[in-house]
Each structure stands twice: as C-alpha cells, then as structure tokens.
Backbone as ProteinMPNN parsed JSONL, in Angstrom:
{"seq_chain_A": "MKKDQSKRAAAAAFVGTTIEFYDFYVYATAAALVLGLVFFPETDPVTGTLAAFATFAVGFIARPIAAVIFGHLGDKLGRKKMLLFTMLLMGLATTGIGLIPSYDHIGIWAPVLLIVLRFLQGLSVGGEWGGAVLMASEHAPTHKKTFFASFAQMGSPAGLILCLLVFKGITSLDEQALLSWGWRVPFLLSFVFMLIGLAIRLGVEESPEFKQMQAK", "coords_chain_A": {"N_chain_A": [[54.306, -25.738, -46.091], [52.504, -24.613, -44.277], [54.142, -24.161, -42.059], [55.947, -22.368, -43.188], [54.243, -20.239, -43.787], [53.504, -19.52, -41.209], [55.861, -18.386, -40.192], [56.134, -16.297, -41.991], [53.857, -14.788, -41.414], [54.401, -13.986, -38.782], [56.719, -12.48, -39.233], [55.644, -10.514, -40.887], [53.9, -9.311, -39.097], [55.711, -8.195, -37.306], [57.262, -6.445, -38.98], [55.215, -4.865, -40.032], [54.039, -3.584, -37.745], [56.303, -2.286, -36.856], [56.709, -0.371, -38.875], [54.281, 1.039, -38.694], [54.418, 2.089, -36.067], [56.768, 3.495, -36.283], [55.914, 5.609, -37.923], [54.1, 6.751, -36.146], [55.743, 7.54, -33.992], [57.429, 9.279, -35.326], [55.764, 11.45, -35.788], [55.314, 12.31, -33.146], [57.914, 13.034, -32.345], [58.526, 15.028, -34.209], [56.562, 16.845, -33.49], [57.523, 17.752, -31.07], [59.847, 19.029, -31.885], [59.605, 20.647, -34.315], [57.0, 21.055, -35.472], [55.329, 22.91, -34.21], [56.522, 25.367, -34.871], [56.286, 25.35, -37.639], [53.552, 24.999, -38.246], [52.106, 26.512, -36.431], [52.981, 29.282, -36.309], [52.268, 31.844, -35.483], [51.945, 31.948, -32.813], [53.61, 32.026, -29.576], [56.72, 30.177, -29.091], [56.435, 28.141, -27.059], [53.634, 27.866, -26.748], [53.032, 27.142, -29.36], [54.309, 24.648, -29.541], [52.82, 23.23, -27.646], [50.35, 23.286, -28.948], [50.983, 21.721, -31.151], [51.399, 19.25, -29.886], [48.817, 18.876, -29.025], [47.53, 18.274, -31.415], [48.744, 15.855, -31.823], [47.484, 14.317, -29.894], [45.049, 13.836, -31.055], [45.244, 11.526, -32.563], [45.107, 9.501, -30.655], [42.49, 9.616, -29.881], [41.28, 8.615, -32.118], [42.099, 5.942, -32.187], [40.689, 3.898, -30.486], [38.209, 3.979, -31.757], [38.83, 3.092, -34.32], [39.701, 0.517, -33.693], [37.352, -0.85, -33.073], [35.912, -0.599, -35.499], [37.662, -1.714, -37.503], [38.089, -4.183, -36.367], [35.56, -5.352, -36.574], [35.245, -5.311, -39.397], [37.374, -6.925, -40.076], [36.485, -9.421, -39.3], [34.45, -9.738, -41.088], [35.402, -9.257, -43.73], [37.972, -10.207, -43.843], [41.198, -10.787, -42.369], [43.607, -10.234, -43.686], [42.99, -8.372, -45.75], [42.221, -6.141, -44.254], [44.571, -5.561, -42.848], [46.303, -4.923, -44.92], [45.003, -2.646, -45.783], [45.184, -0.93, -43.521], [47.931, -0.556, -43.423], [48.365, 0.758, -45.869], [46.811, 3.041, -45.427], [48.139, 4.287, -43.231], [50.689, 4.756, -44.353], [50.109, 6.517, -46.504], [48.857, 8.63, -45.159], [50.909, 9.54, -43.463], [52.907, 10.209, -45.316], [51.49, 12.199, -46.591], [51.424, 14.176, -44.59], [54.049, 15.013, -44.68], [53.967, 16.426, -47.013], [52.387, 18.647, -46.687], [51.856, 22.083, -47.187], [53.376, 24.849, -45.448], [52.146, 26.925, -42.697], [52.673, 29.55, -43.398], [52.269, 29.534, -46.11], [49.658, 28.518, -46.769], [48.027, 29.276, -44.733], [45.458, 28.885, -42.281], [44.603, 26.45, -43.233], [46.74, 24.735, -43.202], [47.269, 23.708, -40.454], [44.735, 22.519, -40.218], [44.699, 20.489, -42.19], [46.778, 19.019, -41.14], [45.673, 18.043, -38.744], [43.595, 16.432, -39.749], [45.014, 14.447, -41.188], [46.504, 13.426, -39.119], [44.493, 12.266, -37.601], [43.768, 10.2, -39.327], [46.111, 8.717, -39.197], [45.881, 7.794, -36.56], [43.601, 6.184, -36.8], [44.643, 4.171, -38.386], [46.669, 2.943, -36.754], [45.039, 2.05, -34.689], [43.601, 0.03, -35.949], [45.603, -1.623, -36.777], [47.316, -2.895, -34.773], [45.907, -4.849, -33.165], [44.955, -6.458, -35.245], [47.332, -7.393, -36.409], [48.443, -8.917, -34.33], [46.455, -10.872, -34.105], [46.502, -12.06, -36.673], [49.093, -13.164, -36.748], [48.96, -14.988, -34.6], [46.896, -16.71, -35.39], [47.985, -17.962, -37.569], [50.007, -19.349, -36.407], [51.693, -22.319, -35.063], [49.943, -24.574, -32.87], [51.119, -24.835, -30.308], [52.689, -22.582, -30.13], [51.455, -20.135, -30.26], [51.262, -17.778, -28.628], [53.916, -16.944, -28.592], [54.437, -16.373, -31.331], [52.559, -14.368, -31.713], [53.661, -12.361, -30.207], [55.477, -11.043, -31.779], [54.346, -8.866, -32.999], [54.224, -6.938, -30.969], [56.921, -6.47, -30.604], [57.477, -4.774, -32.641], [56.909, -2.166, -31.85], [59.012, -0.948, -30.113], [61.028, -1.258, -32.017], [60.174, 0.408, -34.065], [60.432, 2.854, -32.786], [63.222, 3.015, -32.434], [64.039, 3.099, -35.129], [62.867, 5.511, -35.899], [64.293, 7.339, -34.255], [66.875, 7.046, -35.27], [66.574, 8.088, -37.852], [65.859, 10.74, -37.249], [68.158, 11.522, -35.966], [69.853, 11.895, -38.06], [68.636, 14.055, -39.528], [68.552, 16.154, -37.716], [71.035, 17.185, -37.688], [71.13, 19.113, -39.547], [71.176, 22.65, -40.385], [69.167, 25.21, -38.762], [67.451, 26.609, -40.554], [67.339, 24.943, -42.837], [66.266, 22.662, -41.657], [63.699, 23.535, -40.866], [62.579, 24.278, -43.304], [62.7, 22.116, -45.183], [63.879, 19.812, -44.116], [62.49, 18.594, -41.943], [60.498, 17.254, -43.222], [61.504, 14.953, -44.35], [61.58, 12.483, -42.684], [58.83, 11.885, -42.692], [58.236, 11.567, -45.418], [59.806, 9.377, -46.012], [58.246, 7.373, -45.1], [56.661, 6.504, -47.185], [58.279, 4.824, -48.691], [58.811, 2.829, -46.786], [56.215, 1.926, -46.449], [55.699, 0.646, -48.916], [57.473, -1.494, -48.725], [56.386, -2.834, -46.502], [53.824, -3.506, -47.506], [54.537, -5.249, -49.573], [55.608, -7.401, -48.137], [53.378, -8.215, -46.641], [51.614, -8.977, -48.633], [52.603, -11.422, -49.291], [51.666, -13.131, -47.386], [49.279, -15.538, -46.602], [45.665, -15.556, -46.25], [44.235, -15.71, -42.972], [44.024, -18.966, -41.572], [41.999, -19.616, -39.758], [40.066, -17.712, -40.317], [39.4, -18.5, -42.896], [38.221, -20.978, -42.355], [36.013, -20.121, -40.896], [34.623, -18.718, -42.858], [33.952, -20.793, -44.496], [31.923, -22.119, -43.244]], "CA_chain_A": [[53.684, -24.451, -46.394], [51.921, -24.072, -43.048], [55.236, -23.64, -41.242], [56.468, -21.2, -43.88], [53.274, -19.164, -43.605], [53.579, -19.087, -39.811], [57.005, -17.481, -40.072], [55.835, -15.089, -42.768], [52.864, -14.002, -40.678], [55.101, -13.367, -37.652], [57.596, -11.441, -39.784], [54.781, -9.429, -41.359], [53.407, -8.615, -37.905], [56.821, -7.387, -36.79], [57.586, -5.362, -39.916], [54.057, -3.983, -40.128], [53.922, -2.724, -36.564], [57.485, -1.418, -36.84], [56.441, 0.755, -39.77], [53.172, 1.813, -38.133], [54.864, 2.857, -34.908], [57.733, 4.478, -36.795], [55.129, 6.769, -38.335], [53.521, 7.341, -34.945], [56.809, 8.202, -33.241], [57.912, 10.397, -36.135], [54.891, 12.594, -35.521], [55.569, 12.785, -31.782], [59.22, 13.696, -32.308], [58.405, 16.27, -34.976], [55.748, 17.771, -32.693], [58.395, 18.342, -30.05], [60.957, 19.79, -32.459], [59.386, 21.621, -35.402], [55.64, 21.273, -35.977], [54.802, 24.157, -33.663], [57.082, 26.485, -35.633], [55.845, 25.277, -39.032], [52.101, 25.063, -38.39], [51.521, 27.485, -35.498], [54.038, 30.285, -36.156], [51.776, 33.109, -34.938], [51.968, 31.856, -31.353], [54.973, 31.926, -29.059], [57.225, 28.807, -29.273], [55.882, 27.186, -26.097], [52.236, 27.632, -27.12], [53.044, 26.408, -30.619], [54.649, 23.252, -29.248], [51.65, 22.642, -26.984], [49.34, 23.085, -29.991], [51.427, 20.568, -31.938], [51.116, 18.051, -29.099], [47.359, 18.702, -29.01], [47.187, 17.538, -32.634], [49.207, 14.478, -31.606], [46.466, 13.636, -29.087], [43.929, 13.459, -31.924], [45.443, 10.137, -32.965], [44.675, 8.605, -29.581], [41.025, 9.604, -29.925], [40.885, 7.771, -33.251], [42.509, 4.536, -32.053], [39.632, 2.963, -30.069], [37.174, 3.96, -32.798], [39.331, 2.223, -35.383], [39.769, -0.866, -33.213], [36.009, -1.427, -33.216], [35.549, -0.658, -36.921], [38.492, -2.671, -38.23], [37.84, -5.508, -35.801], [34.331, -5.852, -37.204], [35.498, -5.565, -40.816], [38.286, -8.06, -40.17], [35.673, -10.639, -39.208], [33.561, -9.805, -42.249], [36.102, -9.22, -45.015], [39.248, -10.91, -43.763], [42.278, -10.11, -41.662], [44.632, -9.772, -44.619], [42.537, -7.151, -46.42], [42.24, -5.026, -43.308], [45.958, -5.216, -42.538], [46.822, -4.218, -46.091], [44.391, -1.316, -45.803], [45.75, -0.085, -42.463], [49.285, -0.203, -43.839], [48.229, 1.767, -46.922], [46.287, 4.257, -44.804], [49.196, 4.926, -42.452], [51.737, 5.24, -45.248], [49.649, 7.681, -47.262], [48.612, 9.737, -44.225], [52.197, 10.063, -43.001], [53.514, 10.878, -46.467], [50.722, 13.427, -46.791], [51.885, 15.183, -43.623], [55.309, 15.541, -45.191], [53.715, 17.242, -48.205], [51.538, 19.796, -46.367], [52.523, 23.393, -47.166], [53.418, 25.447, -44.114], [51.155, 27.962, -42.374], [53.028, 30.766, -44.138], [51.828, 29.405, -47.498], [48.213, 28.295, -46.943], [47.294, 29.758, -43.57], [44.795, 27.983, -41.343], [44.429, 25.122, -43.83], [47.887, 23.885, -42.853], [46.959, 22.904, -39.266], [43.528, 21.711, -40.444], [45.144, 19.278, -42.891], [47.605, 18.267, -40.197], [44.773, 17.345, -37.82], [42.895, 15.384, -40.5], [45.951, 13.355, -41.47], [46.845, 12.818, -37.829], [43.362, 11.409, -37.251], [43.896, 9.0, -40.16], [47.189, 7.928, -38.585], [45.322, 7.13, -35.384], [42.731, 5.107, -37.268], [45.487, 3.088, -38.882], [47.279, 2.225, -35.632], [43.967, 1.371, -33.963], [43.241, -1.196, -36.649], [46.8, -2.415, -37.083], [47.966, -3.698, -33.745], [45.112, -6.037, -32.858], [44.911, -7.312, -36.427], [48.636, -8.038, -36.587], [48.537, -9.954, -33.296], [45.522, -11.943, -34.456], [46.983, -12.741, -37.875], [50.259, -13.969, -36.386], [48.567, -16.094, -33.722], [46.061, -17.666, -36.123], [48.867, -18.719, -38.466], [51.046, -20.023, -35.63], [51.428, -23.667, -34.544], [49.119, -24.539, -31.658], [51.927, -24.697, -29.096], [53.531, -21.384, -30.191], [50.612, -18.999, -30.634], [51.628, -16.575, -27.881], [55.244, -16.527, -29.045], [54.33, -15.756, -32.65], [51.792, -13.127, -31.567], [54.498, -11.341, -29.561], [56.273, -10.327, -32.768], [53.708, -7.575, -33.262], [54.631, -5.997, -29.923], [58.329, -6.118, -30.815], [57.554, -3.703, -33.63], [56.805, -0.834, -31.244], [60.348, -0.395, -29.841], [61.81, -1.209, -33.259], [59.751, 1.625, -34.749], [61.028, 3.986, -32.071], [64.654, 3.053, -32.769], [64.14, 3.555, -36.515], [62.533, 6.938, -35.876], [65.391, 8.095, -33.65], [68.004, 7.026, -36.199], [66.282, 9.036, -38.929], [65.933, 12.101, -36.719], [69.567, 11.828, -35.667], [70.421, 12.407, -39.301], [68.125, 15.353, -39.983], [68.804, 17.218, -36.742], [72.366, 17.746, -37.933], [70.944, 20.228, -40.471], [71.002, 23.947, -39.73], [67.76, 25.465, -38.434], [66.696, 27.005, -41.738], [67.106, 23.749, -43.651], [65.377, 21.773, -40.91], [62.336, 24.06, -40.879], [62.059, 24.413, -44.664], [62.481, 20.822, -45.84], [64.442, 18.672, -43.394], [61.503, 17.905, -41.104], [59.616, 16.458, -44.081], [62.169, 13.716, -44.775], [61.09, 11.281, -41.99], [57.465, 11.59, -43.113], [58.264, 11.087, -46.798], [60.387, 8.029, -45.996], [57.172, 6.431, -44.801], [56.146, 5.933, -48.432], [59.165, 3.698, -49.022], [58.553, 1.779, -45.798], [54.889, 1.38, -46.74], [55.82, -0.291, -50.037], [58.119, -2.697, -48.191], [55.404, -3.52, -45.665], [52.781, -4.086, -48.355], [55.116, -6.388, -50.29], [55.718, -8.517, -47.192], [52.039, -8.681, -46.268], [50.996, -9.65, -49.775], [53.103, -12.791, -49.316], [51.041, -13.913, -46.316], [47.929, -15.974, -46.945], [44.619, -15.224, -45.289], [44.227, -16.521, -41.753], [43.307, -20.242, -41.72], [40.778, -19.599, -38.953], [39.064, -16.937, -41.053], [38.949, -19.352, -43.998], [37.3, -21.965, -41.788], [34.797, -19.407, -40.528], [33.914, -18.41, -44.096], [33.48, -22.042, -45.106], [30.75, -22.628, -42.515]], "C_chain_A": [[53.136, -23.797, -45.146], [53.004, -23.439, -42.185], [55.804, -22.368, -41.85], [55.54, -20.005, -43.688], [53.272, -18.64, -42.171], [54.703, -18.079, -39.619], [56.758, -16.183, -40.829], [54.86, -14.185, -42.03], [53.503, -13.296, -39.49], [56.008, -12.238, -38.129], [56.786, -10.239, -40.255], [54.223, -8.628, -40.194], [54.484, -7.695, -37.345], [57.105, -6.191, -37.687], [56.441, -4.355, -39.985], [53.938, -3.042, -38.947], [55.15, -1.824, -36.396], [57.238, -0.168, -37.676], [55.341, 1.651, -39.205], [53.645, 2.68, -36.971], [56.007, 3.802, -35.255], [56.991, 5.755, -37.161], [54.557, 7.507, -37.127], [54.575, 8.134, -34.166], [57.413, 9.377, -34.011], [57.074, 11.641, -35.865], [55.186, 13.173, -34.141], [56.881, 13.555, -31.699], [59.18, 15.027, -33.049], [57.579, 17.305, -34.223], [56.601, 18.476, -31.647], [59.421, 19.296, -30.648], [60.546, 20.922, -33.395], [57.934, 21.938, -35.744], [55.014, 22.553, -35.441], [55.267, 25.365, -34.46], [56.551, 26.525, -37.061], [54.348, 25.536, -39.174], [51.41, 26.05, -37.449], [52.509, 28.628, -35.241], [53.575, 31.589, -35.511], [51.693, 33.097, -33.414], [53.417, 31.868, -30.876], [55.42, 30.464, -29.122], [56.625, 27.776, -28.326], [54.44, 26.844, -26.447], [52.148, 26.839, -28.417], [53.352, 24.936, -30.419], [53.486, 22.539, -28.568], [50.534, 22.377, -27.991], [49.694, 21.877, -30.854], [51.154, 19.267, -31.199], [49.615, 17.803, -28.971], [46.906, 17.968, -30.269], [47.643, 16.085, -32.53], [48.16, 13.674, -30.846], [45.282, 13.177, -29.921], [44.033, 11.997, -32.341], [44.975, 9.148, -31.922], [43.154, 8.546, -29.475], [40.549, 8.645, -31.009], [41.127, 6.288, -33.008], [41.404, 3.601, -31.565], [38.489, 2.872, -31.069], [37.58, 2.989, -33.895], [39.371, 0.769, -34.953], [38.426, -1.564, -33.378], [35.66, -1.62, -34.688], [36.336, -1.74, -37.647], [38.368, -4.079, -37.661], [36.614, -6.147, -36.425], [34.575, -6.209, -38.671], [36.46, -6.731, -41.018], [37.558, -9.383, -40.087], [34.787, -10.821, -40.431], [34.32, -10.0, -43.561], [37.438, -9.945, -45.015], [40.327, -10.094, -43.091], [43.292, -9.488, -42.633], [44.233, -8.461, -45.286], [42.619, -5.949, -45.495], [43.668, -4.596, -42.975], [46.641, -4.523, -43.716], [46.28, -2.79, -46.133], [44.991, -0.402, -44.738], [47.177, 0.339, -42.795], [49.257, 0.91, -44.89], [47.774, 3.103, -46.335], [47.374, 5.003, -44.033], [50.268, 5.516, -43.359], [51.338, 6.498, -45.993], [49.403, 8.884, -46.354], [49.926, 10.372, -43.779], [52.926, 10.791, -44.122], [52.814, 12.204, -46.733], [51.138, 14.534, -45.841], [53.183, 15.829, -44.108], [55.155, 16.442, -46.4], [52.875, 18.482, -47.92], [52.352, 21.091, -46.448], [52.459, 23.998, -45.766], [52.309, 26.481, -43.931], [51.431, 29.238, -43.165], [52.521, 30.733, -45.572], [50.317, 29.272, -47.643], [47.404, 28.659, -45.703], [46.689, 28.654, -42.729], [44.604, 26.586, -41.893], [45.58, 24.187, -43.496], [47.624, 23.081, -41.582], [45.704, 22.06, -39.411], [43.898, 20.398, -41.131], [45.981, 18.395, -41.974], [46.733, 17.439, -39.257], [44.055, 16.197, -38.521], [43.808, 14.185, -40.734], [46.403, 12.662, -40.191], [45.741, 11.877, -37.369], [43.42, 10.106, -38.051], [45.03, 8.106, -39.663], [46.662, 7.131, -37.392], [44.41, 5.982, -35.754], [43.56, 3.904, -37.694], [46.088, 2.27, -37.748], [46.228, 1.452, -34.849], [43.544, 0.073, -34.616], [44.395, -2.149, -36.849], [47.183, -3.389, -35.985], [47.195, -4.975, -33.439], [45.058, -7.006, -34.023], [46.205, -8.058, -36.647], [48.835, -9.165, -35.581], [47.676, -11.148, -33.671], [46.027, -12.751, -35.645], [48.161, -13.652, -37.546], [49.862, -15.178, -35.553], [47.738, -17.134, -34.464], [46.856, -18.471, -37.135], [49.838, -19.611, -37.693], [50.679, -21.463, -35.291], [50.719, -23.569, -33.2], [49.928, -24.26, -30.403], [52.808, -23.446, -29.087], [52.74, -20.117, -30.506], [51.013, -17.707, -29.924], [52.977, -16.035, -28.334], [55.159, -15.806, -30.385], [53.574, -14.433, -32.576], [52.64, -12.005, -30.986], [55.323, -10.535, -30.555], [55.661, -8.972, -33.116], [54.149, -6.533, -32.241], [56.09, -5.58, -30.071], [58.481, -4.955, -31.791], [57.511, -2.313, -33.032], [58.175, -0.248, -30.881], [61.222, -0.323, -31.086], [61.462, 0.048, -34.056], [60.341, 2.867, -34.107], [62.505, 4.133, -32.418], [64.858, 3.577, -34.188], [63.877, 5.057, -36.612], [63.701, 7.771, -35.35], [66.621, 8.137, -34.555], [67.804, 8.026, -37.332], [66.413, 10.471, -38.43], [67.357, 12.493, -36.326], [70.244, 12.413, -36.9], [69.942, 13.807, -39.645], [68.384, 16.477, -38.982], [70.219, 17.779, -36.841], [72.303, 18.914, -38.919], [70.881, 21.542, -39.699], [69.509, 24.243, -39.601], [66.922, 25.814, -39.654], [66.364, 25.803, -42.614], [66.135, 22.799, -42.968], [63.936, 22.233, -41.006], [61.747, 24.145, -42.28], [61.779, 23.068, -45.327], [62.943, 19.616, -45.022], [63.427, 17.891, -42.589], [60.595, 16.996, -41.92], [60.192, 15.074, -44.402], [61.669, 12.477, -44.026], [59.672, 10.884, -42.399], [57.444, 11.01, -44.527], [58.882, 9.695, -46.904], [59.328, 6.967, -45.734], [56.623, 5.782, -46.062], [56.969, 4.719, -48.844], [58.907, 2.531, -48.077], [57.197, 1.12, -46.042], [54.956, 0.346, -47.865], [56.469, -1.6, -49.589], [57.129, -3.509, -47.374], [54.311, -4.192, -46.475], [53.298, -5.317, -49.091], [55.21, -7.61, -49.384], [54.344, -9.08, -46.864], [51.318, -9.372, -47.416], [51.444, -11.104, -49.869], [52.53, -13.682, -48.237], [49.617, -14.271, -46.721], [46.935, -15.52, -45.882], [44.664, -16.189, -44.11], [43.448, -17.819, -41.952], [42.016, -20.277, -40.91], [39.681, -18.788, -39.631], [38.518, -17.748, -42.22], [37.947, -20.388, -43.508], [35.969, -21.32, -41.429], [33.962, -19.09, -41.763], [33.315, -19.648, -44.739], [32.22, -22.585, -44.442], [29.455, -22.074, -43.093]], "O_chain_A": [[53.272, -22.588, -44.956], [52.832, -22.345, -41.647], [56.106, -21.409, -41.14], [56.001, -18.888, -43.453], [53.062, -17.448, -41.945], [54.525, -17.05, -38.968], [57.126, -15.103, -40.367], [55.017, -12.964, -42.021], [53.189, -12.138, -39.214], [56.064, -11.173, -37.513], [57.185, -9.092, -40.052], [54.085, -7.408, -40.285], [54.206, -6.56, -36.958], [57.182, -5.057, -37.214], [56.667, -3.145, -39.995], [53.756, -1.837, -39.123], [55.044, -0.724, -35.855], [57.52, 0.95, -37.242], [55.456, 2.877, -39.233], [53.315, 3.864, -36.898], [56.191, 4.815, -34.58], [57.387, 6.849, -36.76], [54.535, 8.737, -37.093], [54.324, 9.259, -33.737], [57.857, 10.356, -33.41], [57.603, 12.744, -35.73], [55.295, 14.389, -33.985], [56.952, 14.604, -31.058], [59.728, 16.026, -32.583], [57.855, 18.502, -34.303], [56.412, 19.662, -31.378], [59.824, 20.262, -30.001], [61.068, 22.032, -33.292], [57.666, 23.018, -36.269], [54.248, 23.21, -36.146], [54.489, 26.289, -34.699], [56.383, 27.602, -37.633], [53.918, 26.212, -40.109], [50.244, 26.385, -37.657], [52.84, 28.913, -34.09], [54.405, 32.365, -35.038], [51.403, 34.122, -32.797], [54.341, 31.737, -31.678], [54.567, 29.58, -29.201], [56.334, 26.654, -28.74], [54.059, 25.673, -26.445], [51.291, 25.966, -28.56], [52.737, 24.075, -31.048], [53.196, 21.382, -28.874], [49.847, 21.359, -27.902], [48.818, 21.104, -31.241], [50.725, 18.286, -31.806], [49.183, 16.659, -28.826], [46.003, 17.134, -30.209], [47.005, 15.189, -33.082], [47.967, 12.489, -31.117], [44.583, 12.237, -29.543], [43.019, 11.308, -32.456], [44.494, 8.068, -32.264], [42.597, 7.542, -29.032], [39.545, 7.951, -30.843], [40.42, 5.455, -33.575], [41.194, 2.566, -32.197], [37.87, 1.818, -31.218], [36.78, 2.168, -34.343], [39.103, -0.122, -35.759], [38.368, -2.728, -33.775], [35.17, -2.68, -35.08], [35.755, -2.587, -38.326], [38.525, -5.059, -38.389], [36.621, -7.33, -36.764], [34.165, -7.273, -39.133], [36.372, -7.444, -42.018], [37.957, -10.359, -40.724], [34.417, -11.945, -40.769], [33.925, -10.81, -44.399], [37.975, -10.261, -46.077], [40.374, -8.871, -43.22], [43.766, -8.371, -42.428], [45.044, -7.54, -45.379], [43.037, -4.867, -45.906], [43.943, -3.404, -42.837], [47.467, -3.632, -43.519], [46.997, -1.849, -46.472], [45.276, 0.765, -45.008], [47.585, 1.459, -42.487], [50.02, 1.873, -44.814], [48.288, 4.161, -46.699], [47.51, 6.219, -44.171], [50.704, 6.649, -43.155], [52.125, 7.437, -46.107], [49.701, 10.019, -46.725], [50.042, 11.597, -43.724], [53.496, 11.86, -43.908], [53.455, 13.204, -47.056], [51.2, 15.7, -46.231], [53.384, 17.035, -43.963], [56.092, 17.144, -46.78], [52.667, 19.296, -48.82], [53.421, 21.188, -45.845], [51.56, 23.672, -44.99], [51.627, 26.859, -44.883], [50.493, 29.933, -43.557], [52.356, 31.784, -46.192], [49.741, 29.861, -48.558], [46.208, 28.372, -45.641], [47.315, 27.622, -42.489], [44.458, 25.631, -41.129], [45.409, 22.969, -43.506], [47.744, 21.856, -41.621], [45.603, 20.997, -38.798], [43.465, 19.326, -40.708], [45.896, 17.168, -42.031], [47.022, 16.269, -39.005], [43.919, 15.112, -37.956], [43.413, 13.042, -40.503], [46.653, 11.457, -40.182], [46.016, 10.815, -36.812], [43.149, 9.032, -37.513], [44.923, 6.88, -39.705], [46.961, 5.947, -37.239], [44.429, 4.932, -35.113], [43.215, 2.76, -37.397], [46.028, 1.041, -37.77], [46.482, 0.336, -34.396], [43.171, -0.879, -33.931], [44.194, -3.344, -37.065], [47.356, -4.581, -36.241], [47.767, -6.064, -33.451], [45.106, -8.221, -33.833], [46.191, -9.228, -37.029], [49.333, -10.236, -35.928], [48.109, -12.295, -33.568], [45.984, -13.981, -35.629], [48.218, -14.788, -38.017], [50.371, -16.277, -35.773], [47.868, -18.327, -34.191], [46.435, -19.561, -37.521], [50.426, -20.529, -38.265], [49.497, -21.804, -35.233], [50.883, -22.585, -32.478], [49.474, -23.526, -29.525], [53.589, -23.251, -28.156], [53.311, -19.131, -30.972], [51.095, -16.655, -30.557], [53.165, -14.823, -28.447], [55.75, -14.739, -30.552], [53.904, -13.485, -33.288], [52.374, -10.829, -31.238], [55.817, -9.459, -30.218], [56.376, -8.04, -33.484], [54.415, -5.385, -32.595], [56.458, -4.464, -29.706], [59.484, -4.242, -31.771], [58.021, -1.368, -33.635], [58.478, 0.865, -31.31], [62.063, 0.568, -31.204], [62.338, 0.678, -34.649], [60.707, 3.818, -34.796], [62.983, 5.239, -32.667], [65.741, 4.399, -34.428], [64.579, 5.777, -37.321], [64.052, 8.793, -35.939], [67.326, 9.145, -34.602], [68.737, 8.725, -37.727], [67.005, 11.317, -39.101], [67.71, 13.672, -36.355], [71.092, 13.3, -36.803], [70.746, 14.662, -40.016], [68.429, 17.643, -39.372], [70.558, 18.742, -36.153], [73.292, 19.622, -39.11], [70.573, 21.555, -38.507], [68.685, 23.602, -40.253], [65.787, 25.353, -39.77], [65.233, 25.664, -43.08], [65.281, 22.2, -43.622], [63.038, 21.415, -41.206], [60.527, 24.089, -42.433], [60.739, 22.895, -45.962], [62.442, 18.51, -45.223], [63.482, 16.662, -42.545], [59.989, 16.072, -41.378], [59.446, 14.139, -44.692], [61.353, 11.483, -44.679], [59.345, 9.698, -42.449], [56.708, 10.061, -44.796], [58.521, 8.921, -47.79], [59.496, 5.805, -46.104], [56.168, 4.639, -46.024], [56.423, 3.711, -49.292], [58.797, 1.384, -48.511], [57.045, -0.089, -45.865], [54.335, -0.713, -47.772], [56.066, -2.68, -50.02], [57.037, -4.727, -47.529], [53.912, -5.317, -46.173], [52.586, -6.313, -49.221], [54.924, -8.728, -49.813], [54.169, -10.297, -46.815], [50.497, -10.261, -47.188], [50.748, -11.931, -50.458], [52.864, -14.865, -48.169], [48.844, -13.406, -47.134], [47.312, -15.151, -44.77], [45.082, -17.339, -44.246], [42.323, -17.784, -42.45], [41.042, -20.902, -41.329], [38.502, -19.131, -39.534], [37.323, -17.699, -42.509], [36.941, -20.647, -44.169], [34.913, -21.916, -41.639], [32.735, -19.181, -41.724], [32.304, -19.573, -45.438], [31.527, -23.422, -45.019], [28.373, -22.397, -42.603]]}, "name": "protein", "num_of_chains": 1, "seq": "MKKDQSKRAAAAAFVGTTIEFYDFYVYATAAALVLGLVFFPETDPVTGTLAAFATFAVGFIARPIAAVIFGHLGDKLGRKKMLLFTMLLMGLATTGIGLIPSYDHIGIWAPVLLIVLRFLQGLSVGGEWGGAVLMASEHAPTHKKTFFASFAQMGSPAGLILCLLVFKGITSLDEQALLSWGWRVPFLLSFVFMLIGLAIRLGVEESPEFKQMQAK"}
C-alpha cells in the first residue's frame, strides 16, 4: 500500500500541476491573442493587449500571498484538503473566466470580473506547487524523495504543451468565431480537467508525516 500510495502521490502531483499550469498558460496565451479585444475594446489594440497582460500580472501578486496562507493551512488542516481546494479553486476560476460576458454586454464589470478571477487563479497556483511537491516527497520512499517530488515540476511544461495544443485547434477559427466564442473553449475545458484532477487526488491518502504530526 505504501508503495502504491507513493506512485499515486507522484502521479497526482504531476497531473495536478499540469492542470494548474495549463490554466495559467491559457490565460497568458489568451491575453496575447484576444482578451484585449474582448475586455478592453475601447482602447487601441496595442493598449488593449497591454491592459490584458496587466491583468495577467495580478496572478503573480497573489501567488506569494497564497503560498503563506495555504502553507499554514496545510500544516493545520492537512495537505490533501488544501490540494483538493486549490484544484477546485483553479478549475472554477478558470471556467468562470470562460463564462464572463464581454465588455460590449456588461461594460466595466467585464474587466473587473476578469481581474477578480485572475487573482483567484494566482492564489490557486501559489498554494498548489509547494503543496504538490511536499505531498509527493512525504509519500515517497526515503531514498527517492527528491525524484518523486520532481514530478510536480514536470507538470509545468506539460501544462504548456496541453495549452498550445488546445490553442492550435481554436486559432484555426475565423476571427469572428474566435472573438465571440472560440476563445472561451480553453477556459471551459478546465472544468473537465478539474474533475479529472480531483478524482486522482481523492485516491491519494493524507501525507504520512502529517498523520504523525497530528498524532503527537
């Protein structure tokens, strides 16, 4: 069981961070391609794109804040609970971005909602990466802790590749379709990926080191 859980924890770290960084890269790619036109249409295209990238930066402000908060809660409530929460938070925030009406429909509330959901994305990534590394290493055999922990880092390039494959598909659409609904597809796919990630993480037991700490 211990060996099986070690592999599950490493796989969960890889899949979890893949999904988290997929969502992160989806936002960055969309910011470069369409978000300026959808959420900042009253500015010229260059200014709109810069505004979209400014909202992307909001996520980086949230990450260190989340690292402190989720690190503390992970020691208090458990690594598994926090990792399930960060996965849920990222999936819902990213899906929410795909559901935001455009500026033409709700005005200034469109970019406001975009910034709020982007901040939640940043919180999720800030709590995810360190927790995934810790969970994998604490489940790993003593002589393979660093190797098992590395699976979390592998998720970052995997998430980028997944993001690029999805965008390769939607960028084949004509401009009108891309701006009206096509750009939403990568964000909405996050809901499906979130369910997969949650299912995998539910199969991983709580960290043995956390259990020992709670028993004291």
